[in-house]
Every structure is written in C-alpha cells, then in structure tokens.
C-alpha positions in Angstrom: 0.0 -57.9 14.1 2.1 -57.8 17.1 2.3 -61.8 16.9 3.2 -61.7 13.2 6.2 -59.0 14.0 7.4 -60.8 17.0 7.4 -64.3 14.7 9.3 -62.3 12.1 11.8 -61.0 14.6 12.3 -64.7 16.1 12.9 -66.0 12.8 15.5 -63.3 11.6 17.0 -63.8 15.2 17.5 -67.5 14.5 19.0 -66.8 11.2 21.5 -64.7 12.4 22.6 -67.1 15.4 22.6 -69.9 13.1 23.5 -69.1 9.7 23.4 -71.5 6.6 26.5 -73.5 6.1 28.2 -73.2 2.8 28.7 -76.3 0.8 31.3 -75.8 -1.9 31.5 -78.6 -4.9 33.6 -79.1 -8.0 34.6 -81.9 -10.4 36.3 -81.9 -13.9 32.9 -83.4 -15.0 29.7 -83.1 -13.4 26.3 -84.6 -14.0 23.0 -83.8 -12.9 20.3 -86.4 -13.2 16.7 -85.2 -14.2 13.8 -85.3 -11.8 16.6 -86.8 -9.4 18.5 -85.5 -6.2 21.5 -86.9 -7.6 24.7 -85.3 -8.7 27.9 -87.0 -9.7 31.6 -85.4 -9.7 34.3 -87.2 -11.7 37.6 -86.2 -11.7 39.4 -84.0 -9.0 36.2 -83.8 -7.3 36.1 -81.4 -4.4 33.4 -81.2 -1.6 33.7 -78.5 1.3 31.1 -78.0 4.2 32.3 -75.0 5.7 35.1 -75.3 8.2 33.7 -78.5 8.9 35.1 -81.0 6.2 37.0 -80.9 3.1 36.8 -84.0 0.5 39.3 -84.5 -2.1 38.7 -87.7 -4.5 38.3 -89.4 -7.8 34.7 -89.8 -7.6 31.9 -88.6 -5.6 28.0 -88.8 -5.6 26.0 -86.6 -3.6 22.2 -87.4 -3.0 19.5 -85.6 -1.2 15.8 -84.6 -1.0 13.7 -81.6 -2.3 16.7 -80.0 -3.9 18.8 -80.3 -0.5 22.2 -82.4 -0.5 22.6 -84.9 2.5 24.9 -87.6 1.6 28.4 -87.9 0.1 29.8 -91.1 -1.2 33.4 -90.9 -2.4 35.4 -93.2 -4.1 38.7 -93.8 -5.5 41.8 -92.0 -3.9 40.1 -90.1 -1.3 41.7 -87.4 1.1 39.6 -86.0 3.8 40.6 -82.8 5.7 38.7 -82.0 8.8 39.0 -79.6 11.8 41.3 -81.8 14.0 43.2 -83.3 11.0 43.1 -85.6 7.9 43.2 -89.1 6.7 43.5 -91.0 3.5 41.3 -93.8 2.4 40.0 -95.2 -0.9 36.1 -94.8 0.4 34.2 -92.5 2.3 30.4 -92.2 2.9 29.4 -89.0 4.8 26.4 -87.5 6.1 26.4 -83.7 6.0 23.4 -83.2 8.2 24.8 -85.1 11.1 28.2 -84.5 10.4 29.3 -88.3 10.8 31.0 -90.3 8.1 32.9 -93.6 7.9 35.9 -94.5 5.8 37.1 -97.5 4.6 40.7 -99.0 4.2 42.3 -96.3 5.9 45.8 -96.0 5.0 47.0 -92.9 7.1 45.2 -90.8 9.8 46.9 -87.8 11.2 45.0 -85.6 14.1 47.2 -82.4 15.2 44.7 -80.4 17.3 46.9 -78.4 19.8 50.0 -80.1 19.2 49.0 -83.5 19.9 50.3 -84.9 16.5 48.7 -88.4 16.9 49.6 -90.8 13.8 47.4 -93.9 12.9 47.5 -96.5 10.4 46.3 -100.2 9.6 42.7 -99.0 9.7 40.2 -101.0 7.9 37.2 -98.7 8.9 37.1 -95.5 10.7 34.1 -93.9 11.9 34.1 -90.1 12.5 32.0 -87.5 14.2 32.8 -84.3 13.4 30.5 -82.4 15.9 31.9 -84.3 19.0 35.4 -84.9 17.8 34.9 -88.7 18.1 36.8 -91.3 16.1 36.5 -95.0 16.1 38.6 -97.5 14.0 39.0 -101.2 13.5 42.5 -103.1 12.4 43.0 -104.3 8.9 42.7 -108.0 7.7 46.7 -108.3 8.2 47.8 -105.9 10.7 46.5 -104.3 13.8 46.3 -100.6 14.2 49.2 -98.7 14.8 49.0 -95.4 17.0 51.7 -93.1 17.6 51.5 -90.2 19.9 54.5 -87.4 19.9 57.0 -90.1 19.2 57.2 -91.3 22.9 53.8 -93.5 22.7 53.5 -96.4 20.4 50.3 -98.7 20.4 49.1 -101.5 18.7 45.6 -103.1 19.1 42.4 -104.4 17.1 40.2 -101.7 18.1 40.4 -98.1 19.3 38.0 -95.2 20.1 39.5 -91.7 20.4 37.6 -89.0 22.2 39.4 -85.9 21.4 37.8 -83.5 23.8 38.4 -85.7 26.9 41.9 -86.7 25.4 40.8 -90.5 25.9 42.0 -93.5 24.2 39.9 -96.7 24.7 41.7 -99.6 23.2 40.5 -103.4 22.9 42.1 -106.5 21.5 45.7 -107.8 22.1 47.0 -104.2 23.2 50.8 -103.5 23.1 51.4 -100.1 24.5 55.1 -99.0 24.6 55.3 -95.9 27.0 58.5 -94.4 26.1 58.0 -91.3 28.2 57.2 -93.3 31.6 59.4 -96.3 30.5 56.5 -98.8 30.7 54.9 -101.3 28.7 51.2 -102.3 29.0 49.9 -105.2 27.3 46.1 -106.5 27.8 42.5 -106.6 26.4 40.9 -103.5 27.3 42.3 -100.1 28.5 41.5 -96.5 28.8 44.4 -94.5 28.5 44.4 -90.7 29.1 46.8 -88.7 27.0 46.8 -85.4 29.4 48.3 -87.1 32.4 49.3 -90.3 31.2 46.8 -92.3 33.6 45.2 -95.3 32.7 42.7 -97.8 33.8 41.7 -101.3 32.4 40.7 -105.1 32.4 43.3 -108.0 32.1 46.1 -105.9 31.8 49.9 -106.2 32.4 52.5 -103.4 33.4 55.9 -104.0 32.7 58.2 -101.3 34.2 61.5 -100.7 32.8 63.8 -99.4 35.3 
C-alpha cells in the first residue's frame, strides 16, 4: 500500500514538474479521416504548440498515432513564429515531439533574440531545432545565402549553421564577410565567427584590413 501511494505521489510530481504542452489547431475547413490519425486544415490554417512554435499556412496535414498528433506538414504561403524569431517559406515539415523541422524555399528569416537582429535570405532549405536553438541553411539555386547582422556585418556563403546559445556562425563555401564595424573583409571556404566578441577562426581564409 505504501508503495502504491509513493508511486502515485511520484506520478503527480512528474505531472506538476513536466506539464503537458497545449497544442491549438484552427482552419477554415477541417477534415478528420475515419479510422486514421490524420487531420487536414485548409484556409487560414493555424497550429500552435505552447510557446515553442506558431504556424500560419494555407494548408496543413497533421499526422499521429493512437490519437496523439506528432507531425505537421504545411504548404502554400507558410509563416512560422518561434521563440527566437520568424521565417517565411512555402513548405514546412515539423515534428511536434522532437521540436525539429525543415522549411523549404525560405524567402526570409528574422532572428531577434536579445536584440541581435539577424536577417537571412536566399535559403533553399532551413533546418531548425527549437530546443537547442540551432539553425542550418543551404543556398538557393540561383543565389548564395545572405546574412545581415546589426547592419554592420554582411555575409554571403553557400552554407551556414547558427548556434544561438553560443552566438556562433559556422560558414562554408565561397564565403564573403564584410565586417563594417571592424573595417575588414574575410573571404574563404570555412569559417567560425563569434558574434559576441567578433573573434573568428577558419580554414583557407583571407583577411583584408581597410585602414
């Protein structure tokens, strides 16, 4: 009996420490398929998971298992708001369990946590990790990725990884970094750039100082 009471207390404690995350869903037209864990939303579709992510899109399909929904596929004009900023694209696949997703044909990304104000564009695919605050992007077919930071750092590259908690940009492929604040231009193939103190390291890089 004591063990049962202890078990119940442990379960209640876990529920209080790790409360369930609320997921809100809306669409002008919704359809739930019989005997399937599949829900479609059409017209002004909206999905929100707690404070983690909000998805606004033309069309969305939500799939799951045993009544619990796990994955969102959004298509059409898709606008995503997450804790650190927002992104605009035409497709999103997002896993509600792992808090990871991929956006395709991304026209604009804005990351503005703590006033950092990072703008990104010309991105073919963008992988996001909402838990660890990691963003990974590749260039579009016609243009390199363009990154602008606080109006004094302009970057072009083929590939990037942004680690928000470390304030680190990892850049790869035909890098051109114009650092207006420090009067320098950095070019090369692979570069780690730290936004908090403007330090960097890399491979096969050239630094041009403007005196």
